[in-house]
N, C-alpha and C positions, 0 to 999 in steps of 0.2 A: 467444365474441366478446368477453365481458368481459375475459378475459386478454389479448387483442390490444390493446384500448384501454388496460390498465393498463400494457403496456410501451411502446407507442409515444406515448401523450399526452406524456410528456416531450420525446419527440424533435420532436413537432409543437411544443410551446412553445419548445424551443430555436431551431428554425427561424424562427418567427414573431417571437419576441422579437429574436433575432439580426439580423435583415433589416430589421425595421420598428419596433423598439422605441425608436430615436431620432426617428420621425415621429409619435409619439403621445405623449399625456400620460403621465408617469413614474408616475403613480398607476395608470393604466390597466395598464401594463407590469408593475406589481408584482401587481395583482390576477390578470392574466391567468396570469402565470408561477406564482404560489402556487397557484391553483386547479387547474391541469393537474397539480400534483404531490399535491394534497391529495385528489382524486378517486381517483387509482391506490392510496393508502393505505386508502380506505374499501374498495376492491374486494379489496385484499390481505387485509384485516380478515376480509372474507367468506370468503376461501379459506382463511385459517388456521383459522377456526371450523368450517369443513366438515372440515378435515385433523384437527382434534382430536376430531370426533366419530366419526371410523373411518378406516380405511386408504383414503385419498383419493389417486387416483393417473390422470392422463391426459396425452395428448399432443394438442396442437393444430396440426394441419399448416397450414403457409402456402403455401410454393411449393417447388420443386425448385430448387435453387441451382446445383450442379455436376453434371454428368453427362458423364463421359469415362472409357471403358474400364471398369476395376473401381472407378473412384472415383465413388461417387454419394452426394451430400451434400443434405440438404433443410433449408429453413428451416421449423423447428417450435419449439413452445413446450412446455416439459414442465413439468407442475405435480405435486409430491409434498409430503410433509411438510417435507422438507428445503428446498424452494423456497418454500412458503408462508411458513416462519418467516424466510427471508432477504428475501423479498419485504416483508413487514412492517417488518423492521429497516430496510432501504434507504429505502422510502416514508415511514416515520414520521419517522426523523431528517431526511431531506431536506426534508420538509415543514416541520419545525420551523426547519431552517437557512434554507430561504427566508424564512419570516416573520421571523426574526431579523435577516436581512441587510437588510431593509428599513430598519431603525433603524440598523444599525451601517454600512451603505454609503451613508447617506442624503446625504453631503457629496460623494460620489465623481461625477466627470462621466460615467463610463463605466459606469453601473449597467446599462443594457440587455446590454451585453456579458457583464458579471459574471453577470447571471441566465440568460442563454442557455448560459455554459458549465456553471453549476450543473445545469441541466435535461439538458444533454448528458451530464454525468457521470453522473446519475442513469439515464438510458436506457441508457448502455453498462453499468452495473452490472446493470440488469435483463435485459438481453440475456445477460449472463454467467450469471446464477443461473437463467434459465430455458431454457438451451441443453439440446438434446438429442443433439448430437455435439460432438466435440473441435473441429472447424473453426469451428463458430458460437461455442463458448466462447471460442476464441482471438481470434475478432471482438471480442466483449465486453472481452476481457482486455486487448487492444490499445487499445480505446475509453478504458477507464479511465486508461490510461498515457497517452494523448494528452490526455485532460480533465485530468489531473493536471498535467502539463506546462503547459497554458494557464493553469490556476487558480494553480499555485505561482509562475508568472512573470506574474501578472495585472499587476501593478505593474512593466512591463517597463522603464520609465526608471530602475529601481533596479537596478545592477550585481549587489547580492548576490541579488535576485530571479532576475534572468537565470541566475545561475550555479547557485543552487540547482536551478532548473527543469531545467537541462541536467544536473546531477549525478542528478536523480531520473530522468530521462529514460534516461541511459546506463547507470546500474546496473540499472536494470529490464531494459535490453536484454540484460545478462549472464544474468539469469535467465530472459528469454524465449527465449533463444538454446538454452537447456537444455531449456526446456519444448517447443520445436519438434523437438528431437531425440526427446524422449519420444514426442511425437504420430507422428513419422516411424517410430519402432521398432514402435509399436503397428499402425500402418497396414500396414507391409511384412509383419508378422506374421499380421494378420487379414485384410488386404485390405477393412477398413472402418474408418470413424471414428465410426460410431454408438456411443453408450454401451452399450446392450442387448446388441448383436453382440459387442464387446470384453468385456464383463464377463463374459459367458456362456462366454467361451474362456480365462477367466483360469486355470484349471487346466492347460489345454493350454500357455499360454505358460509356466508355471512349469516344464514338462519340455523346454522349448526352450533353445538356446543361440545367441547371436549373435556372430560374430567381430568384435572390435575391436583393430586392428594384428595383434599376434601370439597373442593370448589369446582363449578364448572365454568369453563370460560369459551368466549366466542371463538370457534375455530379459525375464521378468518383473522381475528385481531391476533391471536396467538402465532399463527404462522407468519404473519408479516412482522411481528415483534422479532421473533427468532431469525427471519431473514435479514431484517435491519442490523441485528446482533452481529452476523457475519460482516454485513457491509461496514459497521463500525471499526471492527478488527482491521479488514483490509485498508479502509479508507482513514484510518487513524483518527476516528472522531473522539471527543472527550471520554475518559475512563479506559480506552483501550488505545490511545495515541502514544503511549510512553516510548514505544519501539522506533518511531519514526525519526526523532532526532539523532538518536544513536546509529541510525543507518548511515550515517556520513562517514563512518568508519571504512566504508567500501571505497574504490575508487570514484573520482568525480564524475565520470560518464555513467557510472552505476547510479549515482544519485539524480542524475538528469532523466535516465530512463525511468527509474522507480516513481519519481515525483511528478513526471510529465505525462506519461503514455502510458504506463502499464499497471503495476500494483494498486497504487492508492486510488487509480480511477476505476477499478474493478466494482468498488462497492457503489459508486455513483451509477455505473451501468447497470449493475443488479437492480436497483430501486426502480431505474427508469423502464428497463425490460419488465418488471412486474408491476408496472403502472395499472393493469387491469385489477390487481389484487389491492394495491395500496389505495386506489381512488375510492374504494368502498369501505376504507378502515379509517375513519375520521379521527379516532383516538391516536393511532399510530402515526398519521400524518402530522399531528400537533406534536408528539413526541420526537419525530424527526426535525421539526422545525425548531423547538427548543434545543434540542442537543446540537444541531447545526450552528445555531447563532451562539450558544456558550462556546463552542469550539472555536468558532471565528473569533470571538473576543478574547478568549483565554490565550490562545496561540498568538494574536497580537500583542498583547501585554508582555509575554514572555520575550517575543521578538525585540522588544524595546531595549533590552539590557545585554542581549547576546553579543559576544565578541568574537566567535568563531565565523568566519564570512559564510561558509555552508550550512551552519547552524541556523544562522538569521533567515536564509532563503527556505530551509527546511521548515522553519515555523511559519514562514509565510505560506508554503504549500498547505501545511495544516490549517491555517487560517482561511485559506481561499476553498479548500474543501468545505469547509463548514458554510461558506456561502451557497455552493453547489447543494448542500443537503436542505438549506432553508428554500431553496427553489423548488426541490423535489416536494418537501414538505408543504409547501404553498400549492402544489399541483401545477407548477410551471416547468414541466419535465424537460421541454424544448430548451428552455433557457437555461437549465441546469446541464444540458449537454452543450449548449453554445459556450457557456463559461468553461466547461471541460476543454472544449476545442480550442478557444483562444487562450486559455491558461497554458495548453500544453507548449504552444510556442514561446511565450514569454518566459515560462518558467524553466523550459529548456535553455533558453538563451542566457537566463540569469545563472544557472548552475554551470553551463559549458563557459561563461563568462567568468564565472569566479575560479574555474579550473585553470583558465589562461592567467587569470592573476597569481594564483598559487603557483602555477609553473614559472611565471616571470620573477617572482620572489623567493626562489629557491625552496619551494613548499611551505612558506609561512601562512599560517591561516588566520592568525589574530589581527584584525584591523586596526587594533592600537598600535601595532607595529609597522604601519604602512603610512600612507600619506602622500600627496603631491606625485602621485604616480601617472597622472594624465599625461605629461610631457613626454614620459618614456614608453608607454604603451597606449598611445592614442586610439588605436583601432579598437582595443578592448574597452577602452573608456567609453567610446561613443555607443558601442552595441550594449554595453551595461546601462547607459543613459536612457537608450530606447527601451530595453527591458523594463527598467523603473518606471518609466512613463507608461508603459502599457499596464503594469502591474497596478499603479496607483490611480489609474483611470483618467489618464489626460485626454482631452477631447479628441476624438477621432481615432484614437489608438485603439488597439483590440479589446483591452480591458474595459474601456469606456462604454462600450456597447453591452457587453454582457454582465459585467458587475453592476453596472447601474440599473439593468434590468431586473436583476435578482432583488436589488433594494426596493424597486417600484413593486415588484411582485409580492415581496413581503408586506408592503403598505397596503394593497388591494385584497390581499388573500382573506379567505374566510375561515381558515383552520385557526384552531386555538393557539395562543401564543404568537399570534403574527405580528403584533406591536410590539411586544418583547423582541422579537427578531429583529424588526425594522430598525429600533432605536440601537440594540448592539451591534447591527451591521454598520449603521451610520457611524457610530463611535469607532468601530473597527477600521473604517475607511480612513480616518483621522490618525489612528495608531499605525496603519499599514504605511500610509505616505510618510509619517515621521521616521520609522525605523528604515525604511526602504531608502529614504536620503541621507540618513545618518551612515547607512553602508557606503552610499557613494561619496559622501563628504569625507569621512575619515580614511577611505581607501584611495581616493583619487585626487584629493584637494587639501589644503591646510598644510601645516609644517609637517615635513617629511620626517618619520620617526624610523627610517630604515636604516640598519647598521651600514657601516662603511664598506664591510665586506660583500654584504648582499647588495648594496647598491650598486657597487661595480660590476654586478653580474646581471642586473635587470634588463630583459629584452622582450620584444614582443613575441609571441608564439608563432611556430610555423606556419605556413599557408594552409597545411592541411587541417589545422585547428581553427584557423580564422574563417577559412569558406563556410563552414557550418553556422559560425556566428553570423555571418553576413546573410545568409538564407533565412535564418530564424528572426533576424532584426526585420527583414523585409515583410515576413509574415506577422511579426508582431504589429507592425505599422498598418498593414493593409487587410489582415484577415478579418477583422471585426466589422469594417466598412462593406467589404464584398458580400459576406455571408450574413448581414444581420437580418434581412429580410426572410431569408430561407427558415430562420429559428424564431424570429420575434414577430412577424407579420401574420395576422390571421388569414391574410390571402394565399398563405402556403401551407396553412393547417392540413390541407389533403395530403400532402408529402409524407406525413406522419401517422396518418390513420392506420397503417398496418403494423406499426411497431409500437406506437404509444396510445394508450386509451385515455381519454378524457370523459368524465362523467357529464351528463347533459347540462348540468347546472355550473359546470366549470367554464367561465367565459375569462380567465386570467389573461390569456394572450390579447384579448382586446381591452380589458380594463386597464392594463398598464399604460396604455397610451393616452388615458384621461385622468391621470394622477393630477394634484396640485402642482402648481410651478414649483413651490418651496420643495417639495418632496425630490421633484426633477433635479433642482440644483443643490440639493443637501450633499451627495457626494463629492461635487465639484468644489463646494465650500471646504469640506472637510479635506479633500486633496490638498488645496492651495494653504489652508491653515496648517497642515502638517509640514509641507515645505518651508514655510516661513519659520515655524518654530525650530525645525531641525536646523535651519540655517543659523538662526540666532545662537542655538546650543552648541554648534559645531564648528562654525566658521566667525561669527561676529563676536560672540562671547564665550569661548571654548571652557572657561573656568565654571560654567553654570552647572553641567553634568556632576563634575566632582562634588561641588558644594550641594547638590540636591541628594547625591548619593550618600554623604555623610549627614545630612539633616534628616533624611527619611530613610535611614538605615534598614529598620525591619521591612520596611515596603520594599526597599531595593534587593535585600537578601531573598524575600518572598518571591519576588519576580526571577531573580538570578538563579534560584533553586527551582524554578518551574513549578510554583505553587506546592512544592514538596510533594509532589504525587510520587516520585519514585521512592521517596523516604517512608511515605504512607504505606505504599504497596509493600515496601521491604519489611516494615513493621509487622503488618497485618497478614501478609501471605508468606513471604519468603523465608522469615525466621521461624515461623511456625511450621511450615512445611519441611524445613530442615530439622527442628525438633522432632516432628514425626518420623522422619526419614531415619534420624539417629536412634530413636527409640525401637523402630522396626528392625534396624541393622543389629542393634545390641540385642534385643530380646527375642524379637521374632526370627531373625537369620541366625545369629550365633546362637542362641539358648535352645530355639525350638527346631528350626530346620537342621541346623549342624549338630545340636545336642541329641536329636532322636535320628539323625541321618548319619552322614558319613564319620563324624566325630564319635558319634553314640555307638555306632556299629563297631568301629575299630577299637574303641576302649572296652566294648563287651567281649569282643573276640580276645582281645589281649588279657582281660581279666581271667576268662575261661581258660584261656591258654596257659597261665602262670599257675592255676588252680590244678589243671591237669597235669602240669609239669612235676607236681608234688607226688603224684603216684608213682613216678619214675625213680624209685629209690635205689636201685641195683641190688636188692637183696632177694635171693631165689624164693625163700620162705614167703615172702609179701606175694609174689606172683603166684606161687603155689596155693596160697590162699585165695588170692581172687579168682584162680580158675576153678578152684573147688566151690567157692560160694556162687560163681555164675552157673555150674553145673548143677548145683543144688536148686537154684531158682528154675532152671530149664526143665529139671525133672519134675519139681512140683508142679510147674504149669502144665506139663504134659499130662500128669496122671489126674490132676484136678479137672482137667478139661475134659479127660476121657470119662 
């Protein structure tokens, strides 16, 4: 019953606040909305504690959903180690985002609608991670897609917000189409949508083939490919990543929730949940490894030159998700979830810290127009420093354990492309350190570039916004050290047996502890090198970035324009789809549908009416002739018939 309340209290909050929030005092709305998220967090913490104490696994049935022929699906809530971790991440970050939003959105006239959307977002993610079959998972999957659309476009009077919301929705529909195909392949091959049934038949699926056009493909490989296609869309992997940076058009608390705990982590969760399938699909694991490494490198290179404080953190999210998928592709599913766990804390901290900076400098987001803020907003500065240290992998901070574990897993993995992934991740660690410290130096240090009007108004955020920053900072410091053994020690692998499947020859959790010393030290060396380079570029010799941008203008523009993915997609897809739409509108809609439909019928009636009106001459002999003519035809027909 506790699990039921955990999942459905946020939905109850969304409904009550959404329909009645405007009719009560806003303080009551805040308290009600936050309380119904904080309670699920404490329940989640209880379940995580139970899971860490032993192999904890049960299913809580709710009701029969669909019962038609072979298709029987039920509403039920699944709880195991994987679910417990995800529940804590979602409810914890969502609780802090709700509290933070009280201060951040205090001047917005539509606060009840905002809090209702946040609560619905949380509910959809909780449904997703507690699902016991693919149909229920897809329900939550589409729920977070809808909630992200509503939250990204929350300020719907801004054209940029509307465009970003539509872009996120459309790009995710591409991935979701692939996800649906994957679900369909699994259903027609197993006659079931339940995880346990499908996973038990993984070996059988690997020996089957499925015809597509003129070729036969391995059923398991095709199912895993399309499932991963869905994960690529939700988790913004290369080629389906373009929606993520534009999602910054929503309020900053939305960015923190999307990037740290909900939507983008859904793809990582999906692959981990389906580990019994992916573990037996070597080619798809290699594909995941290559895509993940390429995403990590791509996003890190773009983050080097971005100037919007939220976009820099957004591309950091994209890059870190690439790390997680490399871990999944390497077979180190627990380490991928560990990085998801630690990343949620320091990424939420960086986003909410960025929101505190934006709040302090009168909604300015360009870091080139900041500088020397550490004296004026010291608390925000310290928490942002902690988030940056955790992200870059400073020793014994949260990111140090999980990110280094992924790099080591890529080195010892036996999947194809693992060395490609290892070297790209090491380079990405250097780039991550560089752009992260660039953000800190340009925002908080160096010469102030803040205008006099804004400078006089700079102030630290209210305590209601600073409290979540303090909590997240503590988690960014200690979460990795406290939980590392549960995720990365082979002594605790038994905790994951009910939720993650490892092939008999998969000993990666053991092998990462025996990598060469230079492999262990490479992320640390890259972190230090990135810090030194960033210090030289933006503190010691601040003229260097401008000189390099002019000297290597094509490369700078290439990175500034995000490898021209948006322009390429606009040229290949958007323009051609518009042409097709215009053709169908002008020819199909106007000439065929309207021509033979409403317009055609109207013009035909008008034509016949005009012709008929010519018979109305007003002369009696014309009417007498018509009557005589008609009578003649009638008599002739009568006698001829007889």
